[in-house]
N, C-alpha and C positions, 0 to 999 in steps of 0.2 A: 587757185594762185589769185591773188588780189591785185589789182594795178600797182598798188604799191610795193608789193614782193617782187614784180616783174620789173620795174622801175628801178628798185634797188641792184637788181642783179645785172641790168643792161646799162646802167649808168656805172656802176662798178667796175665793170667789165671795160666799158669803152674808156676807162681812167687808169687800164693796168692795174689794178688794187686788188691784191686777195682779201677773201673774205676774214683772214684773221689780221691782216694788216688792218682793214677799216673797223674791224672790233677794236683791236688797240687803239686805235687813234678815238675811238668813242668811249674808251676805258668800258667796255661791257666784256663779259666772256664769249668767246668764238663761237660757241653752242646756241647762246641768246640770238646772235646776231645772224645766223644760220636760220633759226625758226623763223624770223623775220623773212627772211630771202625764200625761206618755202612758204609763207602766209600761213603757217601755224601759230602765231604771235604776231602782235602790233606794238610798233616802239610808242614810246608815248612822245607827247607833241616837241615837247625840249629836244628831244632826242632826235627829231626827225627833221628841227629846225639844223641842229649839229653836223647830220647828215647832209643837208643840203650845202652848208657851208664847207665840209670839207670835201664833197665833191664838185662844190664850185656851180652849182647850179641852184637854179630859184626853187620855190616849192612848188609852182605850177609846174615845171620841168619833173621834178619827184614825184608829183602826183598824177601825171599822166595829162594837165591840162594842156600840156604845150611842148611839143617838140623837143628833145635834147639838144643843147648846142653842142656844134662841133669844135666850138672855138675853146679849149681848154688852156687858161694861161699858164701854168706852171702844175706837173703832176704830181711832185712832194707837196702834201698839204701842209707840212712843218716849213719848208722853204717859200711858199706862198704866205704865209703870215707873217714870215720875217721878209718877206718882199714888201709887202703891205706897208711894214713899219720903216721900212730903209728912206722912203721919200721924206719922213720928216729930220732926218738925220742932215747934220749940216753938212754943207758942201764937201770940206775938207775931208770928213769921215767917210761920205759918199765915193770921193777919187780914192780913198784908202782903202775901201770895201772892194772898188773895182780892179784894184790893183790884184788885192789878194784872189779874188775870186778868177780874174783871169789867168794867175799865176797856176792856179790848182788845176784849170781846165788844161793848160799846156802842157803840165806834168803830166796829165792822166793821157792826155794824145801821145806823148813822148813815150810813154810806158806802154801804151798799145800796138805802137809801131816797133818798139822793140820787141815786142813779145809775138807779133806778127812776122817780122823778118827771123826771129830765132826759131819760128815752127816751118821756114821754107828749109 
């Protein structure tokens, strides 16, 4: 097993992402990704850069030259990409987005509480 394959598995696991989900985000066949983690194949450099972006790590972390950072910003890659774009929105649109997100979270929490209470 190569250093890259070991790091792929470690970093993917740290982020609670399945092999198939990471393959989907990379737009590759899950069997191809599996070969990368097993060390029987190596991704192209452009793909390695995309993997680092998705896992929110540096290339040095991915290559094993630097310890992996525990400070993960956002677990969901798509949310992370959107989050990076939100800062460029005008203030009034950011405020509207905060209201929408807050509403979704409160609704989810209330549903979870109701489900928990119904199970008792």
